[in-house]
C-alpha positions as CSV (number, residue, x, y, z in Angstrom):
1,M,-13.7,-71.7,-6.8
2,L,-13.8,-68.1,-7.9
3,T,-14.3,-67.0,-4.3
4,L,-11.6,-69.3,-3.1
5,F,-8.9,-68.1,-5.4
6,I,-9.8,-64.4,-5.0
7,S,-9.7,-64.8,-1.2
8,L,-6.3,-66.5,-1.3
9,A,-5.0,-63.8,-3.6
10,V,-6.0,-61.1,-1.2
11,A,-4.6,-63.1,1.8
12,F,-1.3,-63.7,-0.1
13,R,-0.8,-59.9,-0.7
14,S,0.0,-59.5,3.0
15,N,2.8,-62.1,3.0
16,Q,6.1,-61.1,1.5
17,F,7.0,-64.7,0.5
18,L,3.6,-65.4,-1.1
19,K,2.6,-62.1,-2.6
20,G,4.2,-62.9,-5.9
21,L,1.6,-65.6,-6.4
22,S,-1.4,-63.4,-5.9
23,Y,-1.8,-62.4,-9.5
24,T,-1.5,-66.1,-10.6
25,L,-4.4,-66.9,-8.2
26,V,-6.5,-64.2,-9.9
27,I,-5.7,-65.9,-13.2
28,L,-6.8,-69.2,-11.8
29,A,-10.0,-67.6,-10.5
30,V,-11.1,-66.2,-13.9
31,V,-10.0,-69.4,-15.7
32,S,-12.1,-71.4,-13.4
33,L,-15.1,-69.2,-14.2
34,A,-14.5,-69.7,-17.9
35,M,-14.3,-73.5,-17.5
36,Y,-17.7,-73.6,-15.8
37,H,-19.4,-70.9,-17.9
38,P,-17.6,-70.6,-21.2
39,Q,-20.6,-69.2,-23.0
40,Y,-20.2,-65.8,-21.4
41,F,-16.6,-65.4,-22.7
42,K,-17.1,-66.4,-26.3
43,T,-19.6,-64.0,-27.8
44,A,-21.8,-61.0,-26.9
45,G,-24.5,-60.9,-29.5
46,D,-22.7,-61.1,-32.8
47,F,-19.4,-59.9,-31.4
48,K,-16.7,-62.5,-30.8
49,F,-14.5,-61.7,-27.8
50,S,-11.5,-63.4,-29.6
51,K,-11.3,-60.2,-31.7
52,L,-10.1,-58.4,-28.6
53,I,-7.0,-60.6,-28.1
54,I,-4.7,-58.9,-30.6
55,P,-5.6,-55.3,-29.6
56,L,-5.1,-56.2,-26.0
57,L,-1.7,-57.7,-26.8
58,Q,-0.8,-54.5,-28.6
59,V,-1.6,-52.5,-25.6
60,I,0.5,-54.7,-23.4
61,M,3.5,-54.4,-25.8
62,F,3.0,-50.7,-25.9
63,G,3.3,-50.7,-22.1
64,M,6.6,-52.6,-22.5
65,G,7.8,-50.0,-24.9
66,T,7.1,-47.2,-22.4
67,E,9.3,-48.9,-19.9
68,L,12.3,-49.0,-22.3
69,S,14.9,-46.4,-23.1
70,L,17.9,-46.2,-25.4
71,K,20.1,-47.0,-22.4
72,D,18.6,-50.5,-22.4
73,F,20.0,-51.0,-25.9
74,G,23.3,-49.6,-24.8
75,N,23.7,-52.5,-22.4
76,V,24.3,-54.7,-25.5
77,I,27.7,-53.1,-25.8
78,K,28.4,-53.3,-22.0
79,M,27.5,-57.0,-21.6
80,P,27.4,-58.7,-25.0
81,R,28.5,-62.1,-23.8
82,G,25.7,-62.5,-21.3
83,I,23.1,-61.2,-23.8
84,I,24.3,-63.6,-26.5
85,I,24.3,-66.6,-24.2
86,G,20.8,-65.6,-22.9
87,V,19.2,-65.0,-26.3
88,V,20.9,-68.0,-28.0
89,G,20.0,-70.3,-25.1
90,H,16.5,-69.1,-25.1
91,Y,15.9,-69.7,-28.8
92,V,17.7,-73.0,-28.8
93,I,16.7,-74.7,-25.5
94,M,13.0,-73.8,-25.3
95,P,12.1,-74.7,-29.0
96,L,13.9,-78.1,-28.8
97,V,12.5,-78.9,-25.4
98,G,9.1,-78.0,-26.7
99,L,9.4,-80.3,-29.6
100,S,10.7,-83.2,-27.4
101,V,7.8,-82.7,-24.9
102,A,5.2,-82.6,-27.8
103,K,6.5,-85.9,-29.2
104,L,6.8,-87.5,-25.8
105,F,3.2,-86.9,-24.9
106,N,1.9,-87.7,-28.4
107,F,-0.7,-84.9,-28.3
108,P,-2.9,-84.2,-31.3
109,N,-1.0,-82.2,-33.9
110,E,-2.5,-78.7,-33.3
111,I,-2.1,-79.0,-29.5
112,A,1.5,-80.2,-30.0
113,A,2.1,-77.2,-32.3
114,G,1.0,-75.0,-29.4
115,I,3.7,-76.4,-27.1
116,I,6.3,-75.8,-29.8
117,L,4.9,-72.3,-30.4
118,V,5.4,-71.3,-26.8
119,G,9.0,-72.5,-27.0
120,C,9.6,-70.4,-30.1
121,C,8.4,-67.1,-28.6
122,P,10.7,-64.6,-26.9
123,S,10.9,-64.1,-23.1
124,G,8.4,-61.9,-21.4
125,L,8.4,-59.1,-18.9
126,A,7.6,-61.5,-16.1
127,S,11.2,-62.7,-16.2
128,N,12.3,-59.2,-15.4
129,V,10.2,-59.1,-12.3
130,M,11.4,-62.5,-11.2
131,S,15.1,-61.6,-11.8
132,Y,14.6,-58.5,-9.6
133,L,13.1,-60.7,-6.8
134,A,15.8,-63.3,-7.2
135,R,18.7,-60.9,-6.6
136,A,19.8,-61.5,-10.2
137,N,21.2,-59.1,-12.8
138,L,18.2,-57.0,-13.7
139,A,20.0,-55.0,-16.4
140,L,21.0,-58.2,-18.1
141,S,17.4,-59.5,-17.8
142,V,15.9,-56.4,-19.4
143,S,18.4,-56.5,-22.2
144,V,17.9,-60.2,-23.0
145,T,14.1,-59.7,-23.0
146,T,14.4,-56.7,-25.3
147,I,16.8,-58.3,-27.8
148,S,14.9,-61.6,-27.9
149,T,11.6,-59.7,-28.5
150,L,13.1,-57.6,-31.3
151,L,14.4,-60.8,-32.9
152,A,11.1,-62.6,-32.7
153,P,9.6,-61.4,-36.0
154,F,12.4,-63.5,-37.8
155,L,13.3,-66.3,-35.3
156,T,9.8,-67.3,-34.2
157,P,8.4,-68.0,-37.7
158,L,11.7,-69.6,-38.8
159,L,11.7,-72.0,-35.8
160,M,8.0,-72.7,-36.1
161,Q,8.5,-73.6,-39.7
162,L,11.5,-75.9,-38.9
163,L,10.1,-77.6,-35.8
164,G,6.3,-77.1,-35.9
165,G,5.8,-77.5,-39.7
166,G,5.3,-81.2,-39.3
167,F,2.3,-80.6,-37.0
168,V,0.5,-77.7,-38.7
169,Q,1.0,-75.6,-41.8
170,I,3.0,-72.5,-41.1
171,D,2.6,-69.3,-43.1
172,F,6.1,-67.9,-42.6
173,W,5.6,-64.3,-44.0
174,G,2.1,-64.2,-42.4
175,M,3.6,-64.9,-39.0
176,V,6.4,-62.3,-39.6
177,W,3.7,-59.7,-40.2
178,D,1.6,-60.8,-37.2
179,I,4.5,-60.5,-34.8
180,T,5.5,-57.2,-36.3
181,K,2.1,-55.7,-35.8
182,I,1.6,-57.3,-32.3
183,V,5.1,-56.6,-30.9
184,I,7.4,-54.4,-32.9
185,L,5.1,-51.5,-33.9
186,P,3.5,-51.1,-30.4
187,I,6.9,-51.3,-28.7
188,A,8.2,-48.6,-31.1
189,A,5.2,-46.5,-30.3
190,G,5.8,-47.0,-26.6
191,L,9.4,-46.1,-26.9
192,A,8.4,-42.8,-28.7
193,F,5.9,-42.2,-25.9
194,H,8.6,-42.7,-23.3
195,Y,10.6,-39.8,-24.7
196,L,7.9,-37.5,-26.0
197,V,5.0,-37.8,-23.6
198,R,5.9,-39.8,-20.5
199,G,5.6,-37.8,-17.3
200,K,3.1,-35.4,-18.7
201,F,0.2,-37.8,-17.9
202,T,1.1,-39.4,-14.6
203,W,-2.3,-41.2,-14.4
204,L,-1.5,-43.0,-17.6
205,D,2.0,-44.1,-16.4
206,K,0.3,-45.6,-13.3
207,A,-2.6,-47.2,-15.3
208,M,-0.5,-49.0,-17.9
209,P,0.8,-51.9,-15.7
210,V,-2.7,-52.5,-14.2
211,L,-4.3,-52.3,-17.7
212,S,-1.7,-54.8,-18.9
213,M,-2.5,-57.3,-16.1
214,I,-6.2,-57.0,-16.7
215,G,-5.6,-57.6,-20.4
216,I,-3.7,-60.8,-19.8
217,A,-6.4,-62.1,-17.5
218,F,-9.1,-61.4,-20.0
219,I,-7.0,-63.0,-22.8
220,L,-6.5,-66.2,-20.8
221,T,-10.3,-66.3,-20.0
222,I,-11.2,-66.0,-23.7
223,I,-8.7,-68.8,-24.7
224,T,-10.0,-71.0,-21.9
225,A,-13.6,-70.6,-22.9
226,A,-12.8,-71.2,-26.6
227,G,-10.8,-74.4,-25.8
228,R,-12.8,-75.7,-22.9
229,D,-13.8,-79.0,-24.5
230,N,-10.2,-79.7,-25.6
231,L,-8.9,-78.8,-22.1
232,L,-11.3,-81.4,-20.5
233,K,-9.7,-84.0,-22.8
234,V,-6.0,-83.2,-22.4
235,G,-5.8,-80.6,-19.6
236,G,-4.1,-82.7,-17.0
237,L,-1.4,-84.0,-19.4
238,L,-1.0,-80.6,-20.9
239,I,-0.3,-79.1,-17.4
240,V,2.4,-81.8,-16.8
241,A,3.9,-81.1,-20.2
242,T,4.1,-77.4,-19.8
243,F,5.5,-77.9,-16.3
244,I,8.3,-80.1,-17.7
245,H,8.9,-77.6,-20.5
246,N,9.2,-74.7,-18.0
247,L,11.4,-76.4,-15.5
248,A,13.7,-77.7,-18.3
249,G,14.2,-74.1,-19.4
250,Y,15.3,-73.0,-15.9
251,F,17.6,-76.0,-15.5
252,F,19.4,-75.9,-18.9
253,G,19.5,-72.1,-18.9
254,Y,21.2,-72.0,-15.5
255,W,23.7,-74.7,-16.3
256,S,24.5,-73.3,-19.8
257,A,25.6,-70.1,-18.0
258,R,27.5,-72.1,-15.4
259,I,29.4,-73.9,-18.2
260,F,30.6,-70.5,-19.5
261,K,31.7,-69.5,-16.0
262,F,29.2,-66.7,-15.4
263,H,28.7,-65.2,-12.0
264,E,25.9,-66.6,-9.9
265,R,23.7,-63.5,-10.5
266,D,24.0,-63.9,-14.2
267,C,23.3,-67.6,-14.0
268,R,20.1,-66.9,-12.2
269,T,19.1,-64.3,-14.8
270,I,19.8,-66.5,-17.8
271,A,17.8,-69.4,-16.1
272,L,14.8,-67.1,-15.7
273,E,15.1,-65.6,-19.2
274,V,15.3,-69.0,-20.8
275,G,12.5,-70.6,-18.8
276,M,9.9,-67.8,-19.0
277,Q,8.1,-67.2,-22.2
278,N,5.9,-64.5,-23.7
279,A,2.8,-66.7,-23.5
280,G,0.5,-63.8,-24.5
281,L,2.3,-63.5,-27.8
282,A,2.0,-67.2,-28.4
283,S,-1.8,-66.9,-27.8
284,G,-2.1,-64.1,-30.3
285,L,-0.2,-66.1,-32.9
286,A,-2.4,-69.1,-32.3
287,L,-5.4,-66.9,-32.9
288,A,-3.9,-65.5,-36.1
289,M,-3.4,-69.1,-37.2
290,G,-7.1,-69.8,-36.6
291,K,-6.3,-72.4,-34.0
292,L,-7.1,-70.6,-30.7
293,A,-9.0,-73.5,-29.3
294,T,-6.2,-76.0,-29.9
295,A,-2.8,-74.4,-30.4
296,G,-3.8,-71.6,-28.0
297,L,-4.2,-74.0,-25.0
298,A,-0.5,-74.6,-24.2
299,P,0.2,-70.8,-24.0
300,A,-2.9,-70.4,-21.8
301,I,-1.6,-73.0,-19.4
302,F,2.1,-72.0,-19.6
303,G,1.5,-68.5,-18.3
304,P,0.1,-69.4,-14.9
305,V,2.5,-72.4,-14.6
306,M,5.6,-70.2,-15.2
307,N,4.4,-67.6,-12.7
308,V,4.0,-70.2,-10.0
309,T,7.4,-71.8,-10.6
310,G,9.1,-68.5,-11.3
311,S,7.7,-66.9,-8.1
312,T,8.8,-69.9,-6.1
313,L,12.3,-70.0,-7.6
314,A,12.7,-66.2,-7.2
315,S,11.6,-66.4,-3.6
316,W,14.1,-69.2,-2.9
317,W,17.0,-67.3,-4.5
318,H,15.9,-64.1,-2.8
319,N,16.5,-65.8,0.6
320,H,19.9,-67.2,-0.6
321,L,22.4,-64.5,-1.3
322,P,24.5,-65.1,-4.4
323,E,28.0,-66.4,-3.7
324,D,29.5,-63.4,-5.6
325,A,27.4,-60.9,-3.7
326,N,30.4,-58.8,-2.9
327,E,30.9,-58.3,-6.6
328,E,27.3,-57.1,-7.2
329,V,26.4,-53.8,-8.8
330,K,23.3,-52.4,-7.4
331,D,20.4,-52.9,-9.8
332,P,18.2,-50.0,-10.9
333,P,14.7,-49.9,-9.4
334,L,12.1,-52.0,-11.1
335,N,9.9,-48.9,-11.6
336,K,6.6,-50.0,-12.9
337,I,7.4,-53.3,-14.5
338,K,4.9,-55.4,-12.6
339,L,3.6,-57.5,-15.5
340,S,3.2,-61.3,-15.2
341,Q,2.9,-62.7,-18.7
């Protein structure tokens, strides 16, 4: 299976329509390896690989910070309506859909909490990539991702306490600090790097996106190995549940923008921003809660699922020019944002 997925990933790189799925196939390859041989991804001697998850997430968030600039924050003034709808839709639709799906499938409490946890997290950088490919509004996408991420230290613990508190005990202030150290501090350091150092070490600029993707693959491998036995029990149903969760985000995100009479490009952007989550952050929070093998399973599955659906949707939209194409403003280049969370 490892050879199959790697071979397909290499083959897909040569096809413009399929190349967006190549990284997801690499994820499936390493996850398959972890399912068959979990013992190699749990410990090395006395060292637990799970200890690497939070440092790797901090590196990934640092990489996100290096791609930001103060101009991204200026977009809040230029397009406040779109950002408000995107952020509010994200933090209302995905948590409520997550709660509904968790109750519908009647999962064990900790696994159900993991589904809700995914829904309560901010959007990830993968949504920026998909917005670019979908001919959507990239500037709006980056702004919604940035603002939803900066609001996460308050909104994610609050929503988890309100919606997930019936499934697991939530330490509100503990989660606030966990998100701050995983997300806010590394992004702030990355933003400082952007203005003080970036360009002086070109090799580091090129290495950050690759390092981030390797980090995500390793995180998912560790989570899969830790939760292998639980995955064998509920894996099939959990895939269906995350698939419904993800598609519902696209659907309700798109039509919420339509109701407010947004242009087609903005509707596509908000659909992708609402439907695509920072699954890596959800995994880190599951680890901080001490529930990596249970609450960490939904984030581990949600990441590959959203990349498959997001790539497919973006490819479809890429080949169907927006109705308001004549009103488009040319997007800035995507630069080095190649991360699939």
